[in-house]
N, C-alpha and C positions, 0 to 999 in steps of 0.2 A: 522530637515531635510525636513519638509513639505514645498515645494516651491510654492504651488498653490496660485493664486490670484483670488479674487471673480469677478473682472471686468477688462476688458482691459484698461479702463480709469485709474484705480489704477496701473496697471502694467507699464504703460508708463508715469506716472505722473512726474517723475523726468528727463525725456528727454527734457531738456530745449533748448532754442534757442542757436545756435552757437556750438552745440556738434557735434562729428563725429559718424557716424552710419554705420555699415555693415549690409547689407540686403540680405538674401538668395533668391533663385529663379533663374529660367532660362526661359526667355520669360514669360509665365503665369503659369509655372509649379513649384510647391513648394513655391509659394509666400506667405509671412505672411500678407495676405490682411487685416484681421480683426485688427491686431495690427497697420498696417499702417493707416487704417481708424480712429482708436482711436488717433493716433498721429496727424492726420489732425485736428481732433476735438479739440485736446489740444492746437493747435495754435502755436506750435514751428516753428521757422523759421531760416534762415541763416544756414541751415544744410549742413554739408559735408557728402556726401553719397558714400559708396563703394559698388558696386553691379555689376553683369554681364551686366545688361541693365536697362533702366528706364521704363520698362513695356510698356503699351499701354494706349491710351486715356481712362480716367475714370476708371482705375483699378490699384491697387497697387501703386507703386511709381509714376505712371502717374498722380494720383490725387494730390499728394504733389507738383509735378512739375507744374501742371496747376494753383495751388493756390499760386505759387511763393514762396514756402517755402525752395527751395534748392538753395544754393549759389555755391557749388562746387560739381562736380560729377566725380568719377573715375570709369571707366567701360571699357569693351572690345567691346561693341556694342550698338549703340543707334539709328539704322536706321529705326526702326518701329514707331518712335514717331515724327510726324511733329512739334508738339509744342516744343519738345526739340531742334530741328534744329533751329526754329525761335528764341528761347531764347538764344541759343549759338551764333548764327550769329549776334545778336543785342546787345551782351554784358551783358545780364541779368544773365547768368550762366557761370561758368568756367568749362571746360571739360578737363580731362586728359585721353586720350585713351591709353590702354595698352593691349598687346596680352592676349588672354583669359587664356592660360596656365600660363603665367607670373602672371596674377592677382590671379589665384588660389594659386600659390606657394607663392606669397607675403603674402596672408592671412594665409596660413598654416605655413609659417615661423614665422609670428607674433605670432601665437598661440603656437609655439614650442620654442619661446625665441631666435630665430635665427635672428640677426639684419639685415643681408643682404646675398645675394648669387649671384653667377655668372651663367649666362645662355647664350647660343649662340643665342637665339631668339632676333631678333632686331638688331643684328650686321650689319653694313652697311646701316642702315636706320636712319631716324630722331629719332627713339626710342632711339638710342645710341648717335647720334651726336648732338641732340638737335634741337631746332627751330620749333617744332610742336606748332601750335597756341593753347594756353590754354584759352585765353580770348580775345574777340574783344571789341571795344567800339561801341557806338550806330551808328557810321558811317561806321563800317566794317573794321576799322584798327586794326591790332594786337597790343595789349597792354601788354600781358603776353605770353611768349613762354617757352617751356620746356627747361631745362638746359641740357648741355652735360653730359653724364655719364662716369664713369671710365671704361676703356677698358684694359683687360689683356689677355695674351696668356698662355694657359696651354696645354702641350703636342702638340704644334704646331697648336692649334686651338684658335680662338679669341672669347672672352666672354665679356659680358657687365654686370656691377654690378647693381643689382636691390635691393632696400631697402624693408624690410618687412613692412607690414601694421598692425597697432594696432588701435583700435577704443574705444570710450567711451562706446558704446552700440552696441548690435546686435539684430536683429529681425529674427526669423526663424520659419518655418512651418514644422511640422512632423505629420505623420499619427497617431502614438500612443506614449504616454509618461506615465511615472509613477510619483507619487507625489514627488519623489526624483530628478526628472529631467532627467532620462535616456530616450533617444529618439530612436524611430524606424521610418525610412523614407520609403515611398512607391516608390520603383523602382527609376525612373529617377528624382523624386521629391527630392531625396537626393541632387543632383547637388552641389551648392555652400553652402548649409546650414551648414554642419559640419565645413567647413573652416571659415565661418564668425563667427560662435559661438565661436570657439577657439580663434579668433583674438581679441575679445572684453573683456573689463573689466567687463561688465555686459551683460549677454545674457538673452533675454526674448523669450520664446517659446510659440507658439500657437499649440495645438494638437487637432486632430479630436476626439480622444478618450483618456480619462485619466483612468489609472488603479492604483491599489495599488502596493506598493513595493513587489517584489517577483513574480508578475504575468508575467513579461517579462523574457524569456529565456536569460540568460547572453550572450550566444553565438549569439543571434539575435539583440543585442543592437548595434546601429550604432554610437551613440554619448553618452559617459558616462555622468552621471549627474554632475560630477565635473565641467563641462563647462557650465552648465545651472543654472541660478540664480532665474528665475521666470518662472512659467508655468501656462497656462490657457487653459481650454477646450472650444472649439468653436463648436463642433458637426461637421457633414459632411460639407466639404468645397464646396462652390459654384464653379462648374467647368466652366472654361472659355476656349473658342476656339480662338486662336490668329488669325488664318486665315482659312477661309472656301474655299476649292477648290472643285467645283462641275462641273459635266458635264451637259451641256444644254440639255433639253428634246429633244430626237430624234437625238442627235449628235452621230456620230460614230468615232472610233479611226482612 
């Protein structure tokens, strides 16, 4: 039952090129940064990534992006990363944008064994009708577009069919975990982490503090260890501020 690994390099060693990967985090909150740095060092490429966003320059997924390791990205938001826009518009990377709640539910459904579900979100938009540009060529022409999705009515309301997401691996960050893989997240750092963990065949967790089994109150566990395959202690996480908004000296409201 002991799922601990001695090093991040060992924990991500079998994440090879071409695999699919779900990554927790929202902006720079709850990002499994140490594991992502280890994956960068491992040299894996042509990755398909599922995550809310692609981080910022030189942090988290932003480092994999800058190194050209990502082939396809499924996310709800990528607006904070200028390098992502450059790669997308020049055909380096493929992008599937999906509504944030839909992305979360697709991941949760994958973990629950539900192959697809209907939602009203996206009805009447290219999310449902298709035609969203997924990949451009180097000249800016669209070469891959999103397909149209199945539409049905239930109770007089129109819904679109969304397929669940399952991946080969998941990387998550938690505040505390025990050696059996039970995890506790810190407030909003929980965000997408439980959902991506459930959606993956193999989940790897980095935790700031590792404790022995029985030290965590069962009522306080956010993600049961059944969903976690490997765990590594990283110590206190380096805190990143995504945007600094300050008032100029002497300014008044």
